[in-house]
N, C-alpha and C positions, 0 to 999 in steps of 0.2 A: 218712508217705507223702510221697514227693518230688513236686515239681511235674510232673515228667515222667510219673510213675506216675499222677498225678491226670488229666493230659490224655489218657493212653492209655485210662483208664477212662471219662472223659466222652465221648471219641470213640466208644467202643463203645455207650454209651447213646444218643448222638445218631444213630447209624446204625440204631437199632432201628425208627425210623419217620420220615417226613419232617416231622411236626409233633409237638411236645411241648406238650400242653395246659398252659396257665398257669391255675391254678385258685384261685379265691377262694371258700372254702366256709365259710359261717356256721354251718350246722347239722351236727353230727357224725353225725346219723342219715342224712345224704346221702352220707357218705364211701364206704361199702362199695358201695352200688348204683351210685354214680357211677363208681368205679374199675372195677367189673365191666363197665359199659357201654362205657367207653373202651377197656379191654383187649380186649373182644369185638369192638370196631370196628376194631382194629388199631393202637391207640396205647398201647403198654405203658409208655412213660416218662411219668411224671406229676409235674408241678411244683406243689406246694402252697405258695402264698405265705404268708409269716408276716404277713398283714395282718389277721387276725381273731383274736379271743380263743380260738377253738376250733382254730386251725391245727395245733397239736402233737397234739391228740387226733385230728384228721382224718388226719394222717400215720400215727399209730399204727394207726388202723383200716384205712387203705388198704394198709399194709404187710402185712396179713394176706390180701390178695386175691391168689390164685394168678395168676401171669403178669405182675403189675405190678412196675414198678421205680419206687419212689416217692422223690422228692427234695423238698427244702425250698428255696423261693425267697424272695427279698427278705432274704437274710442280710446283716446290717449290722455285727454285732459278734461278738467271740469267744464271748460267751455264747450268741448265736443259734446258732452252730455246734455248741456242746456240747448245747444243748437239742434241736436238730434230730437230731443223731446219736443221742441217748438215746431219742428218740421213734421211731426206726426208719428215718430217712432214709438212703438209699443214695447220694445225691449232693446237692450244694448248688449254688445259683445266686445270684449277687449282681449288683445293678445296676452296681456298680463294684468297686473293690478298694483295700484298705488293707493295710499291712504286718501290722497286728494281725489282720485277718481271714484273710489268707493263712497267717500263722503258726499260727492256731488250726485251720484246716482241715487243714494238714499234720500238726499234733500229734495231732489226733483221727482221722486217717485217713479224712477225708471228702472224696471227690473233688469238686473245686470247679470250676464254670464261672464264672470271674470276668468282670465286665463291663468293656468298653472302648468308648469312643465316638470316639476319635481315633487317628491313627497313632502318636502318642507314647505314649499309654496302652497300646496293643497292643504296642509295642516294649518298654516297661518290663516288661510281663508276660512277654513272650517271653524277655527277658534273664534273668528269674528261672527260666524253665523251662516256662512255660505256653504251649502251642501251640494249645489249643482254648479259644475265648473266646466270651462272650456279647456281641453287638453291641446296645447299648441306649442310648437309645431309637431303634430302627432308623429309622423314618420321619422323625422329627424331626431325627435326626443326619445325614441325607443319603440314606437309603434304599438301594435296590439299586445305584444309580449310584455311590454312595460306596464300597460294598463292592467293586464291580467295579474301581474305581480302585486298591484296595489289593492286588488279586490279584497283580500283577506285582512291585511292590516288596517285598511281604511274602508270598512264596509258601509259606512253611512254616506259616503261621497259618491255622486254620480257624475259622469262626464259626457261631454260632446266633443269628440276628437275632431280636429280640423287641421289641415295642412298635410298635403300628400295623400289624402283619402281619394280613392278612385273606385270605379266599378269592380276592378280586379281584387281589391283588398277590403272593400267596405264590409263585406260579410264577416271578415275576421274581427272587426271592431264590434259590429252589431250583435255578434253572438256572445259578447262578454256580459256578465251580470251587472257590471258597474257602468255600462254604456247605455244612455237613453236614446241617442241619435248621433249622427255624424254630419259634419259640414263638408260640402263638396261644391266645386266650381264647374265640374264637367257638364252639368245640366244646362248651362247657358253659355255655349261657346261663342266667342266674339264673332266668328265668321257667320254663324247662324243669326246672331242679332243684326249684324251689318246687312245681311241678305233679307231680313224680315221673315225668316223661316220660323214662324211661331208654331206651326204645326209640328215641325221637327223638334222644337224645344219641348212641346207638350208630350211628344212621344218619349223623349229622354226622361222627362219628369215621371211619366207613368212607369217606366222601367225602374227608376230609382225608388218610387213609392212602394214597389213590391219587394225591395231588398229587406232581408232580415225577417221575412214573414212566411218562411217555409217554402 
């Protein structure tokens, strides 16, 4: 997969909904009902972070849920890419980018949303062929004001800001011309998952799915 093909695919995924849930799931039993609730609420693109021992099993379970497009987040190494693809991930997300990670994603045909936090990082990725990037950590790296300042000098690059995005500031990001969507963890609170409150999570997803749409 070329970087250009990867960015075309990640753009399609980013355009599915204004918010991509960033999910940290400890219990595999929560995977399917969580995915069903989020998809029913209008958030089909799901990023399962590789931050738990069960993450790959969670990806495999969510990949079976109709209507969902499940990806793997926190990809750091070439091995992470292979394991995520083997588990059923249809896209990958990384907090940054290394040549080894990019090489692996391209070799395994896994569309990657590589991370950038500076203009130089974004330019290096664009030089390689990536035009759709993750902006991380969004709030700590300058927030919506920083991304707005990149729109004119880097007009061909689109972003998915993640890290500190909340219902209170999501519209600030989604209103920008160079933002396709944003990543947020608030739609799947740990307490709601522990309680099996899938209806409550679906409600949060419906509210998030309306963001940035007037």
